[in-house]
C-alpha positions as CSV (number, residue, x, y, z in Angstrom):
1,M,98.9,161.9,118.2
2,E,96.2,159.4,117.5
3,Q,96.9,159.5,113.8
4,S,100.5,158.7,114.3
5,L,99.5,155.7,116.4
6,H,97.3,154.5,113.6
7,K,100.2,155.0,111.1
8,K,102.5,152.9,113.3
9,R,100.0,150.1,113.6
10,F,99.4,150.2,109.9
11,K,103.1,150.0,109.2
12,R,103.5,147.1,111.6
13,L,100.5,145.3,110.0
14,H,101.9,145.9,106.6
15,Q,105.3,144.5,107.6
16,V,103.7,141.4,109.1
17,R,101.8,140.9,105.9
18,K,104.9,141.4,103.8
19,N,106.9,138.9,105.9
20,A,104.1,136.4,105.7
21,Y,103.9,136.8,101.9
22,Q,107.6,136.0,101.7
23,N,107.2,132.8,103.7
24,K,106.4,129.8,101.4
25,A,104.7,127.8,104.1
26,V,102.3,130.7,104.8
27,R,101.6,131.0,101.1
28,Y,100.9,127.3,101.0
29,I,98.6,127.5,103.9
30,F,96.7,130.3,102.1
31,S,96.6,128.2,98.9
32,G,95.5,125.1,100.7
33,G,92.9,127.0,102.8
34,T,91.4,128.6,99.7
35,A,91.3,125.2,97.9
36,T,89.8,123.6,101.0
37,M,87.1,126.2,101.2
38,V,86.2,125.4,97.5
39,D,86.5,121.7,98.2
40,V,84.3,121.6,101.3
41,S,81.8,124.0,99.9
42,V,81.4,121.9,96.7
43,F,81.2,118.8,98.9
44,F,78.4,120.3,101.1
45,V,76.4,121.5,98.1
46,V,76.7,118.3,96.1
47,Y,76.1,116.0,99.1
48,N,73.1,118.0,100.6
49,Y,71.5,119.6,97.6
50,V,72.5,117.9,94.4
51,L,72.4,114.3,95.7
52,Q,70.1,115.1,98.6
53,K,72.1,112.6,100.7
54,Q,70.9,109.8,98.6
55,D,73.3,107.1,97.4
56,F,73.5,106.4,93.7
57,T,72.4,102.9,92.6
58,Y,72.7,101.4,89.1
59,E,71.7,97.8,88.8
60,H,73.7,96.1,91.5
61,I,76.2,98.9,92.0
62,R,75.7,101.3,94.9
63,I,77.9,104.3,95.3
64,A,77.5,106.2,98.6
65,A,76.5,109.9,98.3
66,H,79.5,111.1,100.3
67,V,81.8,109.2,97.9
68,I,80.3,110.9,94.8
69,A,80.4,114.3,96.6
70,L,84.1,113.6,97.5
71,C,85.0,113.0,93.8
72,A,83.3,116.2,92.7
73,S,84.7,118.3,95.5
74,F,88.2,116.9,95.3
75,S,88.3,117.7,91.5
76,M,87.3,121.3,92.1
77,G,89.7,121.7,95.0
78,L,92.5,120.1,92.9
79,I,92.1,122.5,90.1
80,T,91.9,125.5,92.4
81,N,94.9,124.3,94.5
82,F,97.1,123.6,91.5
83,L,96.6,127.0,90.0
84,I,97.2,128.9,93.2
85,T,100.1,126.7,94.2
86,K,101.8,127.0,90.8
87,Y,101.5,130.8,90.5
88,F,101.6,131.9,94.1
89,V,103.5,129.4,96.2
90,F,106.1,127.6,94.1
91,K,106.4,130.2,91.3
92,E,110.2,129.7,91.1
93,S,110.1,126.2,89.8
94,A,111.8,125.7,86.4
95,L,109.7,122.7,85.5
96,S,107.2,123.1,82.7
97,G,103.6,123.6,83.6
98,R,102.7,120.3,81.9
99,D,105.3,118.4,84.0
100,Q,104.1,120.2,87.1
101,F,100.5,119.2,86.4
102,V,101.4,115.6,85.8
103,R,103.3,115.4,89.0
104,Y,100.6,117.3,90.8
105,L,98.1,114.7,89.6
106,L,100.3,111.9,90.9
107,V,100.5,113.6,94.3
108,A,96.7,114.2,94.1
109,A,96.1,110.5,93.5
110,I,98.0,109.6,96.6
111,T,96.2,112.2,98.7
112,F,92.8,111.2,97.2
113,V,93.4,107.6,98.3
114,G,94.3,108.9,101.8
115,N,91.2,111.1,101.8
116,Y,89.0,108.3,100.5
117,F,90.0,105.8,103.2
118,M,89.9,108.4,105.9
119,M,86.3,109.4,104.8
120,K,85.2,105.8,104.7
121,L,86.6,105.2,108.2
122,L,85.2,108.3,109.7
123,V,81.7,108.2,108.1
124,E,81.0,104.4,107.9
125,V,82.9,103.1,111.0
126,F,82.7,106.0,113.4
127,G,79.5,107.6,112.2
128,V,81.0,111.1,111.8
129,W,78.9,113.6,109.8
130,P,80.3,113.6,106.3
131,T,81.1,117.3,106.0
132,A,83.0,117.2,109.3
133,A,84.8,114.0,108.2
134,R,85.8,115.9,105.0
135,L,87.4,118.7,107.0
136,V,89.3,116.2,109.3
137,A,90.5,114.3,106.2
138,V,91.7,117.4,104.5
139,A,93.5,118.7,107.6
140,T,95.2,115.4,108.2
141,I,96.5,114.9,104.6
142,A,97.7,118.6,104.2
143,L,101.1,118.1,105.7
144,L,101.9,115.1,103.5
145,S,100.7,117.0,100.5
146,Y,102.9,120.1,101.2
147,R,106.0,118.0,101.5
148,L,105.3,116.0,98.3
149,H,104.6,119.2,96.3
150,K,107.7,120.9,97.7
151,V,110.2,118.1,96.9
152,F,108.5,116.6,93.8
153,T,105.8,118.6,92.0
154,F,107.3,122.1,92.1
155,K,110.9,121.0,92.7
156,V,113.5,123.8,92.3
157,K,116.9,122.7,91.0
158,I,119.7,124.3,92.9
159,P,122.5,125.4,90.5
160,K,125.9,123.8,91.1
161,N,128.7,126.3,91.7
């Protein structure tokens, strides 16, 4: 009796997982979540351990530590997200991988600018801890990113009948 209850639960869980896998938005959230974990982890390590929270100064140029960490983490998150998004989320796109990557970089540039200004605002104006500000910025820009990737980067041409 107990074993059949476990089998029913397993089958339900398997069906939920299967339905979620078929949903593009759920796959995008997984992709973005994975890339975000990479991004925020790299940001935390670079900001706290590599740069030791110290700004970089060369002659009269000063670059804030959180900006350097943002550049490093955004790059790693970008590569991770492109690969997962291309092969797991929008795999039906007929565009070449090169075209997808160029388009992806254009969208990434837009989202980077959004992330940059949001980080500046949160850290330098509101005094938010940089890693927390990074999480807020990523979450805020995610919806815009999904929409741009869906209609531009990994666009699927619908055949005319």
